[in-house]
ROVEXVEX-729617 format. One record per residue: x, y, z of N, C-alpha, C in turn. Coordinates in pm, whole numbers, plus 50000, padded with zeros to 5 digits. Layout:
residues N
{node {X, Y, Z}, {X, Y, Z}, {X, Y, Z}}
...
This chain:
residues 317
{node {56689, 12118, 84980}, {56575, 12029, 85010}, {56446, 12111, 85008}}
{node {56351, 12065, 84929}, {56226, 12138, 84912}, {56118, 12082, 85005}}
{node {56059, 12170, 85085}, {55953, 12133, 85179}, {55829, 12217, 85148}}
{node {55716, 12152, 85127}, {55591, 12222, 85101}, {55514, 12236, 85232}}
{node {55481, 12358, 85268}, {55400, 12387, 85388}, {55260, 12423, 85343}}
{node {55169, 12326, 85352}, {55029, 12343, 85310}, {54946, 12379, 85433}}
{node {54931, 12506, 85461}, {54855, 12546, 85579}, {54716, 12589, 85537}}
{node {54631, 12489, 85518}, {54493, 12516, 85473}, {54404, 12563, 85587}}
{node {54456, 12564, 85711}, {54386, 12623, 85824}, {54489, 12696, 85908}}
{node {54453, 12811, 85967}, {54554, 12896, 86033}, {54592, 12846, 86172}}
{node {54652, 12728, 86179}, {54693, 12672, 86307}, {54841, 12700, 86331}}
{node {54869, 12786, 86427}, {55007, 12817, 86469}, {55093, 12863, 86352}}
{node {55033, 12923, 86251}, {55104, 12956, 86128}, {55222, 13049, 86151}}
{node {55200, 13158, 86224}, {55308, 13254, 86247}, {55424, 13191, 86323}}
{node {55391, 13112, 86425}, {55495, 13048, 86505}, {55572, 12945, 86424}}
{node {55500, 12868, 86341}, {55567, 12768, 86257}, {55660, 12837, 86158}}
{node {55612, 12944, 86094}, {55696, 13017, 85999}, {55821, 13072, 86066}}
{node {55807, 13121, 86188}, {55922, 13175, 86261}, {56025, 13066, 86287}}
{node {55978, 12949, 86327}, {56070, 12839, 86355}, {56135, 12787, 86226}}
{node {56057, 12777, 86119}, {56111, 12727, 85993}, {56219, 12819, 85938}}
{node {56204, 12950, 85962}, {56302, 13046, 85911}, {56440, 13026, 85972}}
{node {56445, 12957, 86085}, {56572, 12938, 86154}, {56640, 12805, 86119}}
{node {56573, 12725, 86033}, {56629, 12595, 85994}, {56705, 12610, 85863}}
{node {56832, 12576, 85864}, {56914, 12583, 85743}, {56896, 12455, 85660}}
{node {56909, 12470, 85530}, {56908, 12354, 85442}, {56775, 12318, 85385}}
{node {56673, 12403, 85403}, {56540, 12373, 85350}, {56483, 12493, 85277}}
{node {56427, 12468, 85161}, {56351, 12569, 85086}, {56203, 12546, 85117}}
{node {56140, 12641, 85185}, {56000, 12626, 85225}, {55910, 12691, 85120}}
{node {55821, 12610, 85065}, {55722, 12659, 84968}, {55587, 12659, 85038}}
{node {55529, 12776, 85054}, {55404, 12789, 85129}, {55285, 12795, 85033}}
{node {55184, 12711, 85060}, {55064, 12706, 84976}, {54941, 12702, 85067}}
{node {54828, 12741, 85011}, {54703, 12744, 85087}, {54597, 12650, 85031}}
{node {54585, 12643, 84898}, {54476, 12569, 84836}, {54524, 12432, 84787}}
{node {54427, 12346, 84757}, {54460, 12214, 84704}, {54528, 12226, 84568}}
{node {54482, 12318, 84484}, {54545, 12338, 84353}, {54689, 12384, 84367}}
{node {54714, 12474, 84464}, {54850, 12520, 84487}, {54938, 12405, 84538}}
{node {54879, 12318, 84620}, {54953, 12202, 84670}, {54994, 12112, 84553}}
{node {54898, 12085, 84465}, {54926, 11998, 84350}, {55038, 12055, 84265}}
{node {55041, 12186, 84250}, {55144, 12250, 84168}, {55280, 12249, 84237}}
{node {55281, 12250, 84371}, {55406, 12261, 84445}, {55472, 12126, 84474}}
{node {55396, 12018, 84475}, {55450, 11888, 84517}, {55560, 11832, 84427}}
{node {55553, 11849, 84294}, {55663, 11795, 84213}, {55799, 11847, 84258}}
{node {55890, 11754, 84284}, {56023, 11791, 84329}, {56036, 11811, 84478}}
{node {55925, 11802, 84551}, {55930, 11823, 84696}, {55982, 11699, 84767}}
{node {56059, 11720, 84872}, {56112, 11611, 84954}, {56024, 11584, 85076}}
{node {55961, 11689, 85127}, {55881, 11675, 85247}, {55762, 11769, 85245}}
{node {55675, 11751, 85344}, {55551, 11828, 85347}, {55510, 11849, 85493}}
{node {55460, 11968, 85521}, {55407, 12004, 85653}, {55263, 12046, 85634}}
{node {55173, 11999, 85721}, {55032, 12028, 85700}, {54951, 11992, 85823}}
{node {54841, 12065, 85849}, {54741, 12011, 85941}, {54679, 11887, 85877}}
{node {54602, 11812, 85953}, {54535, 11695, 85896}, {54453, 11738, 85775}}
{node {54450, 11654, 85673}, {54378, 11688, 85551}, {54228, 11671, 85575}}
{node {54145, 11768, 85533}, {54000, 11751, 85545}, {53954, 11626, 85471}}
{node {53856, 11559, 85526}, {53811, 11432, 85469}, {53774, 11444, 85321}}
{node {53714, 11558, 85284}, {53669, 11572, 85145}, {53785, 11583, 85047}}
{node {53906, 11611, 85099}, {54024, 11622, 85014}, {54118, 11502, 85029}}
{node {54089, 11412, 85122}, {54183, 11306, 85157}, {54219, 11219, 85037}}
{node {54120, 11175, 84963}, {54148, 11087, 84849}, {54232, 11158, 84744}}
{node {54201, 11285, 84720}, {54276, 11361, 84619}, {54421, 11382, 84662}}
{node {54443, 11414, 84790}, {54579, 11434, 84838}, {54655, 11302, 84837}}
{node {54589, 11194, 84876}, {54654, 11064, 84870}, {54698, 11029, 84729}}
{node {54611, 11059, 84631}, {54645, 11032, 84491}, {54766, 11114, 84448}}
{node {54774, 11241, 84491}, {54889, 11324, 84457}, {55019, 11266, 84513}}
{node {55013, 11220, 84637}, {55133, 11167, 84703}, {55173, 11030, 84650}}
{node {55080, 10961, 84584}, {55110, 10830, 84526}, {55152, 10838, 84380}}
{node {55153, 10958, 84325}, {55196, 10974, 84186}, {55339, 10922, 84169}}
{node {55367, 10855, 84055}, {55502, 10800, 84034}, {55613, 10903, 84043}}
{node {55584, 11028, 84004}, {55688, 11131, 84006}, {55696, 11206, 84139}}
{node {55613, 11168, 84236}, {55617, 11233, 84368}, {55724, 11166, 84453}}
{node {55813, 11243, 84509}, {55921, 11186, 84591}, {55917, 11231, 84737}}
{node {55802, 11279, 84781}, {55788, 11319, 84921}, {55816, 11199, 85012}}
{node {55908, 11219, 85107}, {55948, 11110, 85197}, {55915, 11138, 85343}}
{node {55870, 11260, 85371}, {55840, 11298, 85510}, {55718, 11386, 85513}}
{node {55629, 11358, 85606}, {55509, 11438, 85627}, {55497, 11467, 85775}}
{node {55492, 11594, 85810}, {55467, 11633, 85949}, {55325, 11688, 85959}}
{node {55242, 11622, 86041}, {55103, 11664, 86061}, {55099, 11752, 86186}}
{node {55058, 11876, 86169}, {55061, 11974, 86276}, {54954, 11949, 86381}}
{node {54840, 11892, 86338}, {54729, 11866, 86430}, {54750, 11735, 86506}}
{node {54677, 11722, 86618}, {54687, 11598, 86697}, {54627, 11481, 86621}}
{node {54515, 11503, 86551}, {54451, 11398, 86475}, {54505, 11390, 86334}}
{node {54501, 11270, 86278}, {54546, 11252, 86139}, {54457, 11152, 86065}}
{node {54328, 11151, 86101}, {54236, 11057, 86037}, {54226, 11079, 85886}}
{node {54232, 11206, 85846}, {54225, 11235, 85703}, {54340, 11173, 85627}}
{node {54461, 11183, 85682}, {54576, 11125, 85615}, {54573, 10973, 85620}}
{node {54512, 10917, 85723}, {54494, 10772, 85726}, {54400, 10728, 85613}}
{node {54296, 10807, 85592}, {54204, 10780, 85481}, {54275, 10794, 85346}}
{node {54373, 10883, 85340}, {54443, 10911, 85215}, {54530, 10795, 85168}}
{node {54560, 10701, 85256}, {54641, 10584, 85221}, {54778, 10626, 85165}}
{node {54857, 10680, 85254}, {54988, 10731, 85217}, {55080, 10617, 85174}}
{node {55167, 10643, 85077}, {55264, 10540, 85037}, {55363, 10511, 85151}}
{node {55417, 10391, 85152}, {55503, 10346, 85261}, {55633, 10424, 85270}}
{node {55674, 10489, 85163}, {55800, 10564, 85165}, {55794, 10687, 85254}}
{node {55672, 10730, 85294}, {55658, 10854, 85371}, {55665, 10826, 85521}}
{node {55758, 10891, 85588}, {55765, 10887, 85734}, {55676, 10998, 85789}}
{node {55585, 10963, 85877}, {55489, 11059, 85930}, {55526, 11095, 86074}}
{node {55536, 11224, 86101}, {55559, 11273, 86236}, {55446, 11367, 86275}}
{node {55438, 11397, 86404}, {55330, 11482, 86452}, {55370, 11564, 86573}}
{node {55273, 11629, 86635}, {55304, 11722, 86745}, {55337, 11656, 86877}}
{node {55316, 11524, 86887}, {55361, 11448, 87005}, {55320, 11510, 87137}}
{node {55190, 11530, 87156}, {55141, 11579, 87283}, {55143, 11729, 87301}}
{node {55173, 11803, 87195}, {55181, 11949, 87208}, {55048, 12010, 87251}}
{node {54937, 11950, 87209}, {54805, 12002, 87242}, {54754, 11953, 87378}}
{node {54819, 11852, 87435}, {54760, 11779, 87547}, {54732, 11862, 87673}}
{node {54821, 11952, 87716}, {54789, 12029, 87836}, {54659, 12110, 87824}}
{node {54640, 12178, 87711}, {54517, 12255, 87692}, {54396, 12163, 87685}}
{node {54412, 12048, 87619}, {54302, 11952, 87609}, {54263, 11900, 87747}}
{node {54364, 11875, 87830}, {54337, 11828, 87966}, {54266, 11935, 88048}}
{node {54306, 12061, 88032}, {54236, 12171, 88100}, {54090, 12177, 88057}}
{node {54066, 12156, 87928}, {53929, 12162, 87878}, {53844, 12051, 87942}}
{node {53902, 11934, 87954}, {53831, 11824, 88020}, {53799, 11857, 88164}}
{node {53896, 11913, 88236}, {53873, 11950, 88375}, {53768, 12060, 88386}}
{node {53765, 12150, 88287}, {53663, 12256, 88288}, {53523, 12196, 88280}}
{node {53506, 12093, 88198}, {53376, 12026, 88191}, {53340, 11966, 88328}}
{node {53435, 11899, 88391}, {53407, 11835, 88521}, {53368, 11940, 88626}}
{node {53442, 12049, 88630}, {53411, 12154, 88727}, {53280, 12224, 88696}}
{node {53250, 12241, 88567}, {53124, 12304, 88529}, {53006, 12225, 88583}}
{node {53013, 12093, 88575}, {52900, 12012, 88622}, {52897, 12003, 88775}}
{node {53012, 11978, 88838}, {53008, 11961, 88983}, {52967, 12090, 89054}}
{node {53008, 12204, 89001}, {52975, 12331, 89064}, {52853, 12397, 89000}}
{node {52786, 12327, 88909}, {52661, 12373, 88848}, {52675, 12508, 88777}}
{node {52787, 12527, 88709}, {52812, 12653, 88640}, {52708, 12685, 88533}}
{node {52665, 12588, 88452}, {52561, 12621, 88352}, {52433, 12675, 88415}}
{node {52392, 12616, 88527}, {52270, 12664, 88592}, {52287, 12805, 88647}}
{node {52402, 12834, 88705}, {52425, 12967, 88758}, {52441, 13070, 88646}}
{node {52497, 13027, 88532}, {52505, 13116, 88417}, {52365, 13151, 88367}}
{node {52276, 13053, 88367}, {52137, 13080, 88328}, {52073, 13179, 88424}}
{node {52097, 13162, 88555}, {52042, 13255, 88653}, {52096, 13396, 88634}}
{node {52224, 13406, 88602}, {52283, 13537, 88576}, {52215, 13604, 88457}}
{node {52193, 13525, 88350}, {52130, 13580, 88229}, {51987, 13627, 88259}}
{node {51920, 13559, 88352}, {51784, 13599, 88390}, {51782, 13711, 88493}}
{node {51900, 13741, 88552}, {51905, 13841, 88657}, {51839, 13794, 88785}}
{node {51852, 13664, 88815}, {51787, 13606, 88933}, {51890, 13550, 89031}}
{node {51871, 13579, 89161}, {51952, 13521, 89268}, {51892, 13385, 89301}}
{node {51930, 13285, 89220}, {51865, 13154, 89227}, {51960, 13054, 89291}}
{node {51926, 13010, 89413}, {52010, 12915, 89486}, {51966, 12770, 89467}}
{node {51863, 12745, 89389}, {51814, 12607, 89374}, {51919, 12510, 89320}}
{node {52008, 12552, 89231}, {52108, 12455, 89181}, {52202, 12401, 89287}}
{node {52205, 12466, 89405}, {52297, 12418, 89509}, {52266, 12273, 89548}}
{node {52143, 12231, 89532}, {52106, 12094, 89569}, {52169, 11990, 89477}}
{node {52212, 12034, 89358}, {52275, 11943, 89262}, {52427, 11956, 89260}}
{node {52480, 12046, 89340}, {52625, 12066, 89341}, {52696, 11949, 89409}}
{node {52818, 11926, 89366}, {52902, 11824, 89429}, {53047, 11871, 89417}}
{node {53141, 11783, 89442}, {53282, 11821, 89433}, {53360, 11705, 89372}}
{node {53483, 11734, 89332}, {53570, 11631, 89276}, {53647, 11556, 89385}}
{node {53667, 11620, 89498}, {53747, 11563, 89606}, {53691, 11427, 89649}}
{node {53778, 11328, 89652}, {53738, 11196, 89699}, {53661, 11112, 89599}}
{node {53637, 11165, 89481}, {53558, 11092, 89381}, {53650, 11016, 89287}}
{node {53594, 10923, 89212}, {53672, 10838, 89123}, {53662, 10887, 88979}}
{node {53776, 10914, 88920}, {53785, 10955, 88780}, {53839, 10840, 88698}}
{node {53769, 10806, 88590}, {53817, 10704, 88498}, {53859, 10769, 88367}}
{node {53978, 10738, 88321}, {54031, 10795, 88197}, {54041, 10684, 88093}}
{node {53978, 10704, 87979}, {53981, 10604, 87872}, {54086, 10648, 87770}}
{node {54202, 10584, 87775}, {54313, 10621, 87689}, {54419, 10694, 87768}}
{node {54534, 10633, 87788}, {54635, 10689, 87877}, {54758, 10736, 87798}}
{node {54733, 10810, 87691}, {54842, 10872, 87616}, {54875, 11008, 87675}}
{node {54927, 11098, 87591}, {54966, 11231, 87639}, {54848, 11304, 87705}}
{node {54732, 11304, 87637}, {54617, 11377, 87690}, {54562, 11311, 87816}}
{node {54554, 11178, 87816}, {54504, 11108, 87934}, {54590, 11132, 88056}}
{node {54721, 11126, 88038}, {54811, 11154, 88150}, {54803, 11300, 88192}}
{node {54776, 11389, 88094}, {54757, 11531, 88128}, {54637, 11552, 88217}}
{node {54529, 11478, 88189}, {54410, 11486, 88274}, {54441, 11432, 88413}}
{node {54510, 11319, 88420}, {54545, 11261, 88549}, {54630, 11357, 88632}}
{node {54726, 11422, 88568}, {54814, 11517, 88637}, {54734, 11632, 88697}}
{node {54632, 11678, 88625}, {54552, 11791, 88673}, {54446, 11748, 88773}}
{node {54406, 11624, 88769}, {54305, 11575, 88864}, {54365, 11542, 89000}}
{node {54495, 11509, 89002}, {54560, 11471, 89128}, {54544, 11578, 89238}}
{node {54569, 11706, 89208}, {54555, 11807, 89314}, {54413, 11818, 89370}}
{node {54313, 11765, 89298}, {54176, 11766, 89349}, {54150, 11647, 89441}}
{node {54253, 11569, 89466}, {54246, 11453, 89557}, {54143, 11351, 89509}}
{node {54145, 11325, 89379}, {54058, 11223, 89322}, {54130, 11089, 89318}}
{node {54052, 10982, 89320}, {54105, 10850, 89288}, {54103, 10839, 89136}}
{node {54213, 10798, 89077}, {54224, 10797, 88932}, {54251, 10655, 88883}}
{node {54162, 10609, 88796}, {54179, 10480, 88731}, {54174, 10503, 88581}}
{node {54215, 10403, 88504}, {54220, 10423, 88360}, {54202, 10290, 88288}}
{node {54161, 10300, 88161}, {54158, 10185, 88071}, {54242, 10221, 87950}}
{node {54329, 10129, 87908}, {54421, 10159, 87801}, {54444, 10034, 87716}}
{node {54482, 10057, 87590}, {54513, 09943, 87502}, {54619, 09854, 87566}}
{node {54723, 09918, 87618}, {54827, 09846, 87692}, {54817, 09888, 87838}}
{node {54783, 09797, 87927}, {54761, 09835, 88068}, {54891, 09862, 88142}}
{node {54961, 09969, 88101}, {55087, 10007, 88163}, {55060, 10084, 88292}}
{node {55143, 10064, 88391}, {55126, 10136, 88517}, {55186, 10274, 88506}}
{node {55137, 10365, 88589}, {55189, 10501, 88593}, {55166, 10555, 88733}}
{node {55262, 10629, 88789}, {55247, 10679, 88925}, {55129, 10775, 88943}}
{node {55079, 10834, 88834}, {54964, 10924, 88845}, {54832, 10850, 88856}}
{node {54833, 10721, 88827}, {54709, 10644, 88816}, {54709, 10530, 88918}}
{node {54597, 10515, 88988}, {54588, 10413, 89093}, {54574, 10272, 89037}}
{node {54504, 10258, 88923}, {54486, 10126, 88863}, {54460, 10143, 88714}}
{node {54521, 10056, 88632}, {54501, 10060, 88488}, {54442, 09927, 88442}}
{node {54329, 09936, 88369}, {54260, 09819, 88317}, {54292, 09804, 88168}}
{node {54293, 09681, 88117}, {54296, 09665, 87972}, {54160, 09704, 87914}}
{node {54154, 09739, 87787}, {54027, 09778, 87725}, {53925, 09666, 87732}}
{node {53972, 09543, 87740}, {53879, 09430, 87752}, {53800, 09435, 87882}}
{node {53847, 09511, 87980}, {53777, 09526, 88109}, {53722, 09667, 88126}}
{node {53690, 09730, 88013}, {53640, 09868, 88015}, {53513, 09880, 88099}}
{node {53420, 09788, 88084}, {53294, 09796, 88158}, {53319, 09794, 88309}}
{node {53412, 09710, 88353}, {53443, 09704, 88495}, {53494, 09838, 88545}}
{node {53579, 09903, 88464}, {53629, 10035, 88503}, {53518, 10137, 88506}}
{node {53435, 10139, 88402}, {53327, 10239, 88393}, {53233, 10229, 88513}}
{node {53204, 10109, 88557}, {53111, 10089, 88667}, {53161, 10150, 88798}}
{node {53292, 10170, 88808}, {53350, 10223, 88931}, {53363, 10375, 88931}}
{node {53328, 10441, 88820}, {53361, 10582, 88802}, {53248, 10678, 88839}}
{node {53286, 10790, 88899}, {53195, 10903, 88915}, {53206, 10998, 88797}}
{node {53325, 11002, 88737}, {53352, 11085, 88620}, {53433, 11002, 88521}}
{node {53405, 11020, 88394}, {53474, 10946, 88288}, {53522, 11047, 88185}}
{node {53650, 11044, 88152}, {53705, 11131, 88048}, {53764, 11044, 87938}}
{node {53718, 11064, 87817}, {53766, 10987, 87702}, {53873, 11067, 87629}}
{node {53993, 11012, 87621}, {54104, 11078, 87553}, {54171, 10985, 87452}}
{node {54112, 10870, 87425}, {54178, 10769, 87344}, {54183, 10809, 87197}}
{node {54293, 10777, 87130}, {54309, 10810, 86988}, {54214, 10728, 86903}}
{node {54170, 10787, 86793}, {54077, 10719, 86703}, {54147, 10609, 86626}}
{node {54080, 10494, 86616}, {54128, 10383, 86534}, {54009, 10291, 86510}}
{node {54030, 10190, 86430}, {53921, 10098, 86398}, {53865, 10030, 86524}}
{node {53952, 10002, 86621}, {53905, 09931, 86741}, {53846, 10023, 86847}}
{node {53848, 10155, 86824}, {53784, 10245, 86920}, {53655, 10306, 86864}}
{node {53613, 10263, 86744}, {53487, 10309, 86687}, {53372, 10266, 86779}}
{node {53298, 10365, 86832}, {53187, 10339, 86924}, {53231, 10249, 87040}}
{node {53349, 10280, 87092}, {53402, 10206, 87207}, {53306, 10211, 87325}}
{node {53241, 10325, 87341}, {53140, 10340, 87445}, {53003, 10351, 87378}}
{node {52923, 10249, 87398}, {52789, 10244, 87341}, {52686, 10215, 87449}}
{node {52572, 10164, 87409}, {52462, 10140, 87504}, {52503, 10044, 87615}}
{node {52575, 09938, 87580}, {52614, 09839, 87681}, {52708, 09898, 87784}}
{node {52798, 09982, 87738}, {52894, 10044, 87830}, {52827, 10150, 87918}}
{node {52738, 10229, 87860}, {52669, 10330, 87937}, {52573, 10267, 88038}}
{node {52525, 10146, 88008}, {52431, 10079, 88099}, {52496, 10042, 88232}}
{node {52628, 10027, 88235}, {52694, 09989, 88360}, {52739, 10111, 88440}}
{node {52726, 10230, 88383}, {52771, 10351, 88454}, {52678, 10385, 88569}}
{node {52732, 10452, 88669}, {52650, 10502, 88779}, {52553, 10608, 88726}}
{node {52431, 10614, 88778}, {52337, 10717, 88730}, {52380, 10859, 88764}}
{node {52474, 10875, 88858}, {52524, 11009, 88891}, {52659, 11036, 88824}}
{node {52697, 10955, 88726}, {52825, 10972, 88659}, {52816, 11076, 88549}}
{node {52928, 11145, 88526}, {52940, 11242, 88418}, {53043, 11192, 88317}}
{node {53012, 11209, 88190}, {53097, 11161, 88082}, {53151, 11278, 88001}}
{node {53281, 11279, 87976}, {53346, 11385, 87898}, {53422, 11321, 87783}}
{node {53410, 11378, 87664}, {53484, 11328, 87549}, {53562, 11442, 87485}}
{node {53695, 11435, 87493}, {53782, 11532, 87426}, {53873, 11461, 87326}}
{node {53833, 11341, 87283}, {53913, 11262, 87191}, {53860, 11277, 87049}}
{node {53775, 11185, 87008}, {53710, 11190, 86878}, {53564, 11149, 86895}}
{node {53477, 11210, 86816}, {53335, 11180, 86828}, {53304, 11033, 86807}}
{node {53383, 10966, 86725}, {53358, 10825, 86694}, {53376, 10733, 86814}}
{node {53439, 10781, 86922}, {53462, 10696, 87038}, {53334, 10664, 87113}}
{node {53232, 10749, 87100}, {53105, 10729, 87172}, {52992, 10719, 87070}}
{node {52909, 10619, 87084}, {52796, 10601, 86993}, {52693, 10710, 87024}}
{node {52666, 10801, 86930}, {52587, 10920, 86962}, {52443, 10890, 87005}}
{node {52378, 10794, 86942}, {52240, 10762, 86982}, {52236, 10706, 87123}}
{node {52336, 10627, 87159}, {52342, 10572, 87294}, {52365, 10681, 87397}}
{node {52452, 10778, 87364}, {52476, 10890, 87455}, {52349, 10971, 87474}}
{node {52283, 11002, 87365}, {52160, 11081, 87375}, {52055, 11009, 87459}}
{node {52040, 10879, 87436}, {51942, 10802, 87513}, {51978, 10800, 87661}}
{node {52106, 10787, 87692}, {52150, 10785, 87832}, {52120, 10917, 87901}}
{node {52134, 11028, 87829}, {52104, 11159, 87885}, {51954, 11180, 87903}}
{node {51877, 11140, 87804}, {51732, 11163, 87809}, {51662, 11073, 87912}}
{node {51718, 10955, 87937}, {51656, 10863, 88033}, {51716, 10876, 88172}}
{node {51818, 10961, 88189}, {51882, 10975, 88319}, {51975, 10860, 88352}}
{node {52017, 10786, 88251}, {52110, 10674, 88273}, {52243, 10726, 88327}}
{node {52283, 10847, 88283}, {52397, 10917, 88340}, {52353, 11059, 88375}}
{node {52431, 11126, 88458}, {52390, 11258, 88508}, {52412, 11369, 88407}}
{node {52513, 11354, 88322}, {52541, 11461, 88227}, {52665, 11429, 88147}}
{node {52693, 11515, 88049}, {52809, 11493, 87962}, {52861, 11627, 87910}}
{node {52988, 11628, 87879}, {53052, 11741, 87811}, {53132, 11685, 87695}}
{node {53104, 11729, 87575}, {53173, 11673, 87459}, {53231, 11786, 87373}}
{node {53356, 11771, 87337}, {53422, 11867, 87249}, {53423, 11816, 87105}}
{node {53380, 11692, 87087}, {53382, 11627, 86956}, {53250, 11553, 86938}}
{node {53207, 11541, 86813}, {53077, 11480, 86786}, {53086, 11387, 86665}}
{node {52984, 11307, 86652}, {52965, 11226, 86531}, {52820, 11241, 86488}}
{node {52796, 11305, 86370}, {52893, 11362, 86276}, {52952, 11492, 86329}}
{node {53056, 11539, 86259}, {53118, 11666, 86297}, {53145, 11749, 86173}}
{node {53105, 11876, 86174}, {53031, 11944, 86282}, {52890, 11889, 86299}}
{node {52838, 11900, 86419}, {52702, 11855, 86445}, {52605, 11949, 86375}}
{node {52523, 11896, 86285}, {52439, 11986, 86204}, {52328, 12053, 86284}}
{node {52283, 12171, 86241}, {52169, 12237, 86305}, {52049, 12145, 86304}}
{node {51974, 12145, 86414}, {51855, 12062, 86421}, {51879, 11920, 86466}}
{node {52005, 11879, 86479}, {52034, 11744, 86527}, {51978, 11728, 86668}}
{node {51920, 11612, 86696}, {51852, 11591, 86825}, {51946, 11600, 86944}}
{node {52076, 11578, 86923}, {52170, 11585, 87035}, {52180, 11726, 87093}}
{node {52153, 11828, 87009}, {52158, 11966, 87058}, {52060, 11988, 87174}}
{node {51950, 11917, 87173}, {51847, 11940, 87275}, {51851, 11838, 87388}}
{node {51951, 11752, 87389}, {51961, 11652, 87496}, {51986, 11724, 87630}}
{node {51923, 11677, 87738}, {51941, 11744, 87868}, {52078, 11719, 87927}}
{node {52122, 11814, 88008}, {52247, 11800, 88084}, {52366, 11770, 87994}}
{node {52372, 11842, 87884}, {52481, 11823, 87789}, {52543, 11958, 87754}}
{node {52676, 11965, 87757}, {52749, 12083, 87710}, {52831, 12038, 87588}}
{node {52817, 12112, 87478}, {52892, 12082, 87357}, {52983, 12201, 87325}}
{node {53110, 12175, 87310}, {53202, 12277, 87256}, {53246, 12229, 87118}}
{node {53266, 12320, 87022}, {53286, 12283, 86882}, {53429, 12246, 86845}}
{node {53480, 12140, 86907}, {53614, 12086, 86878}, {53721, 12195, 86891}}
{node {53724, 12254, 87008}, {53820, 12361, 87035}, {53906, 12330, 87157}}
{node {53896, 12208, 87210}, {53958, 12175, 87337}, {54108, 12197, 87345}}
{node {54179, 12177, 87233}, {54323, 12192, 87237}, {54372, 12328, 87193}}
{node {54280, 12422, 87173}, {54316, 12548, 87109}, {54349, 12663, 87202}}
{node {54412, 12764, 87143}, {54434, 12896, 87202}, {54522, 12895, 87326}}
{node {54620, 12806, 87328}, {54719, 12807, 87435}, {54852, 12853, 87377}}
{node {54907, 12966, 87424}, {55037, 13011, 87372}, {55147, 12906, 87388}}
{node {55145, 12833, 87500}, {55247, 12730, 87520}, {55229, 12616, 87421}}
{node {55104, 12581, 87391}, {55079, 12475, 87292}, {55130, 12517, 87156}}
{node {55105, 12643, 87120}, {55151, 12693, 86990}, {55304, 12685, 86981}}
{node {55371, 12720, 87091}, {55517, 12709, 87093}, {55560, 12565, 87072}}
{node {55491, 12472, 87138}, {55529, 12331, 87125}, {55501, 12280, 86983}}
{node {55385, 12318, 86926}, {55351, 12275, 86790}, {55459, 12319, 86692}}
{node {55496, 12446, 86699}, {55598, 12499, 86608}, {55733, 12434, 86635}}
{node {55763, 12412, 86761}, {55890, 12349, 86795}, {55902, 12208, 86741}}
{node {55791, 12132, 86747}, {55793, 11995, 86694}, {55817, 11995, 86543}}
{node {55758, 12092, 86472}, {55780, 12103, 86328}, {55928, 12119, 86298}}
{node {55990, 12218, 86363}, {56131, 12247, 86337}, {56221, 12130, 86378}}
{node {56192, 12069, 86493}, {56272, 11956, 86540}, {56272, 11842, 86439}}
{node {56153, 11810, 86388}, {56144, 11698, 86295}, {56199, 11732, 86157}}
{node {56189, 11859, 86117}, {56251, 11900, 85992}, {56402, 11884, 85999}}
{node {56462, 11927, 86109}, {56607, 11911, 86126}, {56645, 11763, 86121}}
{node {56567, 11679, 86187}, {56594, 11534, 86185}, {56581, 11479, 86043}}
{node {56481, 11527, 85969}, {56464, 11481, 85831}, {56585, 11520, 85745}}
{node {56629, 11644, 85760}, {56745, 11690, 85684}, {56868, 11607, 85719}}
{node {56880, 11570, 85848}, {56996, 11494, 85894}, {56982, 11344, 85872}}
{node {56865, 11299, 85826}, {56843, 11157, 85801}, {56815, 11077, 85925}}
{node {56766, 11143, 86032}, {56742, 11071, 86159}, {56595, 11074, 86201}}
{node {56506, 11119, 86115}, {56365, 11131, 86153}, {56302, 10992, 86169}}
{node {56219, 10978, 86271}, {56146, 10854, 86295}, {55999, 10886, 86316}}
{node {55910, 10792, 86290}, {55766, 10820, 86303}, {55727, 10856, 86446}}
{node {55635, 10951, 86460}, {55578, 10983, 86592}, {55428, 10992, 86578}}
């Protein structure tokens, strides 16, 4: 069985290769470039890859739709797969993914944003850089204890945030496509009642997966109902929050601050007005990265699903 491993970005590459070497019954063909991928796909049964970059999505989709292409399984190593959705994969391909492998690190990143704002870490970092013993930021300090956290999207990452927020003795509520109950969460709202949930929150963390119905899920109308002392964090996709509305909310004091690991557009270009918005921390889409345990899980999911594919038991994830 021929499997093409197109690792166009160095995500968990060594760990994935180590796991693949232990799977019997598969010939692994490793490629880096789009041209190498095109040359390797004929005769391939399956494919492993990070999400395809948007600029290559149409070309990769065309390759996989070729009449002589027989790829039946695709494992996407990254949490997101918007590029492959754009590629319009043929129905014969079963798509699997890391199934929450990145979520613990992503949840830690979200909590880091919350703690940075409540404990005024950016202000104290500025004072350190100036060499000043500046206690003025203490007037803006607060704590997470006893405050209400709202999580938008209660999948692996959302539940990871809830799990980490519990020890801080926060009240945790959530909005989800399916308002399923969970012992980590005090109340779950349907997305149709998102505004009601937002109005009750001191902190909001967006972890919902990207789809057509989450495009600009949080815009001017949603931000208008937020408390003026609320903080907003986005570790999902930039498209979940309308960027002009977020910028306006920050500049007018409609919300107290925000931390975003994702932007629209992405990467955020130099000179974009959002860079200068007050009370905003931007990290460059790194929230799920650099966790040894996550890398182990990512590689493990690849090998697990390859074995299932070889055995004819693979199902979409």
